[in-house]
C-alpha positions as CSV (number, residue, x, y, z in Angstrom):
1,X,28.1,-16.7,21.8
2,X,28.7,-14.7,18.7
3,X,32.2,-14.2,17.3
4,X,32.8,-10.9,15.6
5,X,36.0,-10.7,13.5
6,X,37.0,-7.6,11.5
7,X,40.0,-7.1,9.3
8,X,41.2,-3.9,7.8
9,X,43.9,-3.0,5.1
10,X,45.1,0.5,5.7
11,X,45.9,3.2,3.1
12,X,49.8,4.0,2.9
13,X,49.1,7.5,4.1
14,X,46.2,9.1,5.6
15,X,45.2,11.6,8.3
16,X,49.0,13.1,8.1
17,X,50.6,9.7,9.2
18,X,51.9,6.5,7.5
19,X,50.3,3.1,7.7
20,X,52.2,1.9,10.6
21,X,51.4,5.0,12.7
22,X,47.8,4.8,11.9
23,X,47.7,1.0,12.6
24,X,49.2,1.6,16.1
25,X,46.7,4.3,16.8
26,X,43.9,2.3,15.5
27,X,44.9,-0.5,17.7
28,X,45.1,1.7,20.8
29,X,41.6,3.2,20.0
30,X,40.0,-0.3,19.7
31,X,41.9,-1.5,22.7
32,X,40.3,1.2,24.7
33,X,36.8,-0.5,23.7
34,X,37.8,-3.8,25.3
35,X,35.5,-3.5,28.3
36,X,32.8,-0.8,27.3
37,X,29.7,-3.2,27.7
38,X,28.9,-6.3,29.6
39,X,29.0,-9.4,27.6
40,X,32.3,-9.0,26.0
41,X,33.9,-12.4,26.5
42,X,37.1,-12.1,24.4
43,X,38.6,-8.9,22.7
44,X,41.9,-9.0,21.1
45,X,43.3,-6.5,18.4
46,X,46.5,-7.5,16.6
47,X,48.8,-6.0,14.0
48,X,50.3,-7.7,11.2
49,X,53.6,-9.1,12.1
50,X,56.7,-8.1,10.0
51,X,58.1,-11.4,8.3
52,X,54.8,-13.2,8.3
53,X,52.6,-13.2,5.3
54,X,49.4,-11.0,6.0
55,X,46.9,-9.7,3.5
56,X,45.6,-7.3,6.2
57,X,47.1,-4.8,8.5
58,X,45.0,-5.1,11.6
59,X,42.4,-7.5,13.0
60,X,39.9,-7.5,15.7
61,X,38.9,-10.8,17.2
62,X,36.1,-10.6,19.6
63,X,33.5,-13.0,21.2
64,X,30.3,-11.5,22.7
65,X,27.9,-13.5,25.1
66,X,24.9,-12.8,22.6
67,X,23.5,-10.4,19.9
68,X,22.5,-8.0,22.5
69,X,26.0,-7.5,23.8
70,X,27.4,-7.1,20.2
71,X,24.5,-4.6,19.4
72,X,25.4,-2.7,22.6
73,X,29.1,-2.7,21.7
74,X,28.3,-1.5,18.1
75,X,26.1,1.4,19.3
76,X,28.3,2.4,22.4
77,X,29.6,6.1,22.0
78,X,33.2,5.2,22.6
79,X,32.9,2.7,19.8
80,X,31.0,5.0,17.4
81,X,33.7,7.6,18.2
82,X,36.5,5.5,16.7
83,X,34.7,4.8,13.4
84,X,35.5,8.1,11.7
85,X,39.3,7.6,12.3
86,X,39.1,4.0,11.0
87,X,37.1,5.2,7.9
88,X,39.7,7.8,7.1
89,X,42.6,5.3,7.2
90,X,41.3,2.2,5.8
91,X,41.6,1.0,2.4
92,X,39.6,-2.2,2.8
93,X,37.4,-3.9,5.6
94,X,36.3,-7.4,5.9
95,X,33.8,-8.6,8.7
96,X,32.2,-11.7,9.7
97,X,29.9,-12.5,12.6
98,X,28.8,-16.1,13.5
99,X,27.2,-17.9,16.3
100,X,29.0,-20.7,18.1
């Protein structure tokens, strides 16, 4: 199993929208990638919650059966298609992959 965790901090304004609107759109785009390849075991996208301390605006927590499944997800056209929007609205990105 490989855990793939990504966190993003978004720009205050980008692509004609504010941070909250872009976070909601980004969550919807990532949620659409939930079942795009075999081998996705878990896939959860969450937004920072008001009133709770958070250093990032959105997080993706996912688990893949193996590296082949993670690679297939990374290269899938539906996932590749969301990258330009994410790149345009993100201020910072942190990612960690590890085997369990």
